[in-house]
Backbone as CSV, one residue per row, in Angstrom:
resi,resn,N_x,N_y,N_z,CA_x,CA_y,CA_z,C_x,C_y,C_z
1,UNK,0.843,-1.190,-0.006,0.002,0.004,-0.001,0.870,1.236,-0.004
2,UNK,0.312,2.275,-0.553,1.009,3.556,-0.602,0.091,4.630,-0.063
3,UNK,0.525,5.863,-0.166,-0.261,6.974,0.335,-1.651,7.048,-0.275
4,UNK,-1.776,6.620,-1.533,-3.101,6.644,-2.154,-3.818,5.298,-2.034
5,UNK,-3.289,4.410,-1.191,-3.870,3.096,-0.913,-4.017,2.218,-2.141
6,UNK,-3.155,2.385,-3.107,-3.228,1.546,-4.292,-2.374,0.297,-4.110
7,UNK,-2.746,-0.747,-4.809,-1.972,-1.985,-4.826,-2.200,-2.620,-6.180
8,UNK,-1.214,-3.350,-6.663,-1.348,-3.983,-7.970,-0.780,-5.378,-7.911
9,UNK,-1.520,-6.323,-8.425,-1.043,-7.706,-8.553,-1.887,-8.366,-9.624
10,UNK,-1.379,-9.449,-10.191,-2.117,-10.176,-11.210,-2.156,-11.641,-10.844
11,UNK,-3.218,-12.319,-11.229,-3.343,-13.755,-11.011,-3.556,-14.406,-12.361
12,UNK,-2.722,-15.391,-12.685,-2.863,-16.169,-13.901,-3.203,-17.590,-13.501
13,UNK,-4.262,-18.150,-14.086,-4.658,-19.516,-13.799,-4.707,-20.281,-15.107
14,UNK,-4.062,-21.449,-15.150,-4.028,-22.271,-16.348,-4.586,-23.646,-16.029
15,UNK,-5.569,-24.108,-16.835,-6.046,-25.491,-16.746,-5.200,-26.277,-17.723
16,UNK,-4.643,-27.388,-17.286,-3.583,-28.038,-18.047,-3.879,-29.463,-18.438
17,UNK,-3.208,-29.871,-19.503,-3.087,-31.274,-19.876,-1.799,-31.787,-19.256
18,UNK,-1.484,-33.043,-19.441,-0.215,-33.568,-18.908,0.937,-32.814,-19.520
19,UNK,1.830,-32.300,-18.648,2.950,-31.490,-19.137,4.000,-31.310,-18.038
20,UNK,5.156,-30.874,-18.466,6.164,-30.363,-17.536,6.196,-28.855,-17.786
21,UNK,5.913,-28.102,-16.766,5.744,-26.658,-16.892,6.887,-25.944,-16.188
22,UNK,7.737,-25.235,-16.937,8.797,-24.473,-16.273,8.232,-23.153,-15.759
23,UNK,8.604,-22.778,-14.556,8.190,-21.498,-13.997,9.446,-20.755,-13.575
24,UNK,9.543,-19.508,-13.984,10.653,-18.657,-13.614,10.062,-17.336,-13.131
25,UNK,9.980,-17.193,-11.830,9.336,-16.027,-11.253,10.109,-15.579,-10.011
26,UNK,10.214,-14.303,-9.816,10.936,-13.760,-8.658,10.008,-13.255,-7.573
27,UNK,10.605,-12.746,-6.524,9.895,-12.159,-5.396,8.961,-13.138,-4.709
28,UNK,9.462,-14.367,-4.495,8.674,-15.371,-3.793,9.014,-15.434,-2.322
29,UNK,10.220,-14.978,-1.937,10.632,-15.006,-0.528,10.776,-13.616,0.051
30,UNK,11.268,-12.678,-0.748,11.516,-11.304,-0.266,10.583,-10.357,-1.010
31,UNK,9.765,-9.651,-0.261,8.789,-8.733,-0.853,9.466,-7.517,-1.475
32,UNK,8.876,-6.929,-2.527,9.407,-5.695,-3.087,9.306,-4.568,-2.056
33,UNK,10.377,-3.808,-1.922,10.425,-2.746,-0.908,9.600,-1.540,-1.293
34,UNK,9.027,-0.886,-0.315,8.338,0.385,-0.528,9.340,1.521,-0.586
35,UNK,8.889,2.672,-1.052,9.752,3.868,-1.133,9.041,5.043,-0.480
36,UNK,9.815,6.004,-0.014,9.288,7.241,0.550,8.273,6.975,1.650
37,UNK,8.522,5.931,2.453,7.612,5.617,3.558,6.497,4.647,3.202
38,UNK,6.433,4.229,1.946,5.395,3.260,1.547,5.686,1.878,2.119
39,UNK,4.640,1.083,2.250,4.800,-0.259,2.770,5.409,-1.187,1.721
40,UNK,6.033,-2.269,2.188,6.527,-3.274,1.269,5.350,-3.926,0.544
41,UNK,5.615,-4.404,-0.674,4.588,-5.135,-1.414,4.430,-6.546,-0.854
42,UNK,3.597,-7.314,-1.472,3.401,-8.730,-1.095,4.303,-9.607,-1.925
43,UNK,4.651,-10.762,-1.408,5.381,-11.733,-2.202,4.405,-12.443,-3.139
44,UNK,4.913,-13.007,-4.201,4.092,-13.790,-5.117,4.087,-15.244,-4.681
45,UNK,3.289,-16.054,-5.356,3.215,-17.473,-5.042,2.840,-18.237,-6.317
46,UNK,3.375,-19.426,-6.430,2.991,-20.360,-7.493,2.454,-21.613,-6.806
47,UNK,1.410,-22.209,-7.373,0.952,-23.481,-6.855,0.208,-24.248,-7.922
48,UNK,0.108,-25.542,-7.682,-0.686,-26.447,-8.528,-1.774,-27.030,-7.658
49,UNK,-2.990,-26.967,-8.155,-4.126,-27.645,-7.506,-4.404,-28.871,-8.342
50,UNK,-4.277,-30.052,-7.733,-4.477,-31.282,-8.481,-5.960,-31.496,-8.777
51,UNK,-6.246,-32.398,-9.692,-7.627,-32.720,-10.037,-8.372,-33.256,-8.811
52,UNK,-7.636,-33.811,-7.821,-8.236,-34.326,-6.608,-8.465,-33.234,-5.567
53,UNK,-7.989,-32.004,-5.824,-8.229,-30.881,-4.930,-7.074,-30.533,-4.000
54,UNK,-5.974,-31.287,-4.040,-4.816,-30.995,-3.207,-4.038,-29.832,-3.825
55,UNK,-3.552,-28.932,-2.972,-2.788,-27.784,-3.456,-1.338,-27.894,-3.007
56,UNK,-0.406,-27.728,-3.955,1.036,-27.776,-3.670,1.663,-26.458,-4.091
57,UNK,2.371,-25.813,-3.183,3.085,-24.591,-3.536,4.550,-24.931,-3.756
58,UNK,5.256,-24.020,-4.397,6.670,-24.303,-4.670,7.441,-23.033,-4.957
59,UNK,8.690,-23.231,-5.277,9.604,-22.133,-5.530,9.244,-21.400,-6.813
60,UNK,9.753,-20.185,-6.928,9.500,-19.400,-8.137,10.222,-19.945,-9.352
61,UNK,11.338,-20.626,-9.123,12.108,-21.228,-10.208,12.011,-22.736,-10.039
62,UNK,11.161,-23.374,-10.827,10.912,-24.801,-10.649,10.337,-25.399,-11.912
63,UNK,10.396,-26.714,-11.999,9.690,-27.476,-13.021,8.505,-28.143,-12.344
64,UNK,7.332,-27.914,-12.870,6.100,-28.476,-12.316,5.649,-29.608,-13.216
65,UNK,5.432,-30.782,-12.645,4.923,-31.935,-13.385,3.430,-31.986,-13.135
66,UNK,2.655,-31.726,-14.166,1.207,-31.639,-14.002,0.520,-32.693,-14.854
67,UNK,-0.707,-33.010,-14.472,-1.495,-34.000,-15.185,-2.785,-33.346,-15.665
68,UNK,-3.476,-34.004,-16.578,-4.760,-33.497,-17.071,-5.681,-33.261,-15.875
69,UNK,-6.333,-32.111,-15.849,-7.252,-31.765,-14.769,-6.616,-30.935,-13.671
70,UNK,-5.270,-30.845,-13.641,-4.585,-30.005,-12.677,-4.691,-28.540,-13.099
71,UNK,-4.580,-27.647,-12.157,-4.606,-26.225,-12.423,-3.343,-25.588,-11.848
72,UNK,-2.635,-24.811,-12.663,-1.446,-24.081,-12.209,-1.843,-22.628,-11.992
73,UNK,-1.494,-22.088,-10.857,-1.805,-20.674,-10.565,-0.539,-19.942,-10.209
74,UNK,-0.316,-18.820,-10.861,0.817,-17.947,-10.610,0.251,-16.614,-10.145
75,UNK,0.589,-16.221,-8.937,0.163,-14.923,-8.399,1.366,-14.008,-8.362
76,UNK,1.306,-12.957,-9.138,2.430,-12.024,-9.185,2.449,-11.161,-7.930
77,UNK,3.631,-10.738,-7.511,3.693,-9.868,-6.335,3.244,-8.457,-6.687
78,UNK,2.630,-7.791,-5.735,2.348,-6.361,-5.926,3.649,-5.600,-5.692
79,UNK,3.791,-4.481,-6.334,4.988,-3.650,-6.106,4.943,-2.997,-4.749
80,UNK,6.071,-2.503,-4.308,6.095,-1.763,-3.047,5.350,-0.444,-3.176
81,UNK,4.813,0.016,-2.060,4.060,1.276,-2.071,5.000,2.501,-2.105
82,UNK,4.436,3.642,-2.407,5.181,4.893,-2.424,4.439,5.926,-1.595
83,UNK,5.086,6.489,-0.620,4.482,7.506,0.240,3.796,6.863,1.443
84,UNK,3.713,7.642,2.527,3.124,7.145,3.773,1.635,6.930,3.614
85,UNK,1.110,5.868,4.226,-0.327,5.597,4.275,-0.966,6.613,5.192
86,UNK,-2.058,7.238,4.733,-2.721,8.286,5.528,-3.919,7.733,6.244
């Protein structure tokens, strides 16, 4: 969050067939820093939800082995805020 209380993030969801899916994404452990008193952003996350409903999270740089009916979700991190929250 920033002084104007804005935040930005994107969610991508893919329904998949059997595949090996490479994922290369950053900011999974360390959040983007805020500036000028703004709060740090959120970290991102990647996970696979299996056809049976189990959810597995993993590193930003990984190979995901998925099967038909699985769903891969990549949540991008929001950037750090700018300016103090009022």
